[in-house]
N, C-alpha and C positions, 0 to 999 in steps of 0.2 A: 259525764254529767250525773248529778244526783238522781235517784229514782223518783224524787218528788220535787216540785217547784215550791220554793218557800212562799209563805203567805205574803211577805213584803214584795217579792218579785212579781207575784201574780197581781197584787193590787196596783203596783206601780205601772205595769203594762196595761191593766184595765183602764186606769186614769188616762193614759196616753191614747189608747184606742177610742175611748169615749169622746176625746177632743177632736177626732179626725172626721173629715168629710170623706166618705168612701163612696165613689160613684157607682150607680146601678144603671145598666149593667157595668160590671167592673172593667176598667181599662187602666193598665199600668201607666200609660201616657197621661191620661186625665188625672189619675191619682197624683202623679209626680208634678204636674202643672199646678194642681190645687195646693199641694204641699209647698212648692216653691213660692207660691203667692203668700201662703200663710206664714212662711218663715222669712220672707223678704230677701231670699237668696236664690239665684239660679241653680237648678239641679240638672246635671247632664248625665244621662245614662250612656255608658261607654263600654261596648263589647270588646273583649280581649280574647285572643286564642288561648286554649287551655294548655298548649304545649310549652308555655313559658315557665312551667314549674313554679307557679305562683298560687296563692290561695284562689279558690273558685270565685271569691268576691272580695272587694275592698272598697273603701270610701276614702277619698282625700279631699281636702278643702284648700282653696286658695283664698285670697282676700275677699272675693265677691262671689265665688262659685263653688258648689259642692259637686264632685265627680263620683259617680257610682260605677265602679268597674265590675263586670261580671263575665264569666265564660260564656261565649256565644254558642259554642258547639256542644249543646246539650239539649235535653227535651224542653219544650215550652214550659211545662210545669216546673221543672227544676230551675230554669232561667228566671222565671217570675219569682220563685221563692228566694233565690239568691238576691234578686233586686230588692224584694221586700225586706229581707234580712238586713241588707246594707242600709236601706232607708231607715230601718228600725234603729240602727246604731245612731243615725243622725237625730231621730226623734227622742231617743233616750239620753242624748247629750254625751255619748261616748266619743272621746277624742284622744288624740296622741297616738304615737307609734306603738304597736303591740307586736313587734317581732318582724316587721318588714325591714330587711337589711338595706344598707345604702347601695349594695350591689344590685339588689332586686329593684330598688327605686330607679337606679340609673338604667337598668335594662328596660323597665317599663316606660320610663319618661326620659329618653336620652336627650331630648331638646328642651327640657324643662329645668331651669335653674333650681337646685334644691331649696334655696332660700324663699322661693315664692310658695312652697307648699306649707300651709299653716298647720294642718292636722293630717295625719295618715292613720287609718285604722284598717287592718287586714285581719282576716280570719286565719290565724295560725294555731291558736290554742282553743280547744272546745270546752274546757271545763271551768271557765271563768264566769263570774256573775254577768259580765257584759254580754258574753255569748249566749247565756241562758236567757237574758232579757230580750236580746235581738231575735232569737229563735222563737220565743214565746210570742212576742209582739207580731212578728211576721205571720205566725199561725193564727193569731187572733184577727188580724186584718183579713186574711184569706177566709176565715169563718164568717166574719161580718159582711164580706163581699158575696157570700153565698157560694163560695168555691170549695169549701172543705167543712168537715164536721168540727165541732168545738174541740179545742185542745183540752187535754186532761191534765190535772195536776199530778196524776199518778204515773204518767208515762214520760220518759225523757223525750224532748221534742224531736230528736232524730228518729225515734221509733214511731211517734205520733205521725210524723211526716210520711214514713213508710206505709203506715196503715191508711193514711189519706190517699196515697198513690194507689194502693191496692183497691180501696173502695171506689176510686174513680176509674178503675179499669186500666190504669197506666202501667201496671206491672203484669206481665203475662202470667197466666195461671199455669201451673205445671201440667204437662200432658200426662194423662194416665195411660199407661200401656197395659194392654191386656195380654195375658198369656195366650198364645195361639194353641188351639187344639190340633192335634195331629190325627 
């Protein structure tokens, strides 16, 4: 990702964030319910195991429902950020396959006929404008929900997220070892 977020990406994400109802206190379930009502489409949060060698998150749409897949076996903060990142793809209007192979689709959805999947968007490349928008919008939502500091235009979102985690005490501080005196 570039070292700075472009003005156009920042403004686009701010416009979307301004249009959202963000519940206080924040609840991902309430946020998803409000978003589904606003969009007029059901949204289903779907945990998946991480051992499938798939992206940590993806979103796919059928005719009436949007499915947000996320790895379940990670920290609460990471899981919520993945969910918000994938929801941001929906909010930004990102659609179509971006690297999810037919084999991966069959592995994930063996009982689902491929023709009913309308759109599929998975995180496989991190340097696209779509990924930058989704990451920034997810960070903006977390900030507006009072869960994180404001994102910075000068830091790549993945570094900003790491700093958020450090500030929230979710990353253990290195232990300082003192030299023993003999």
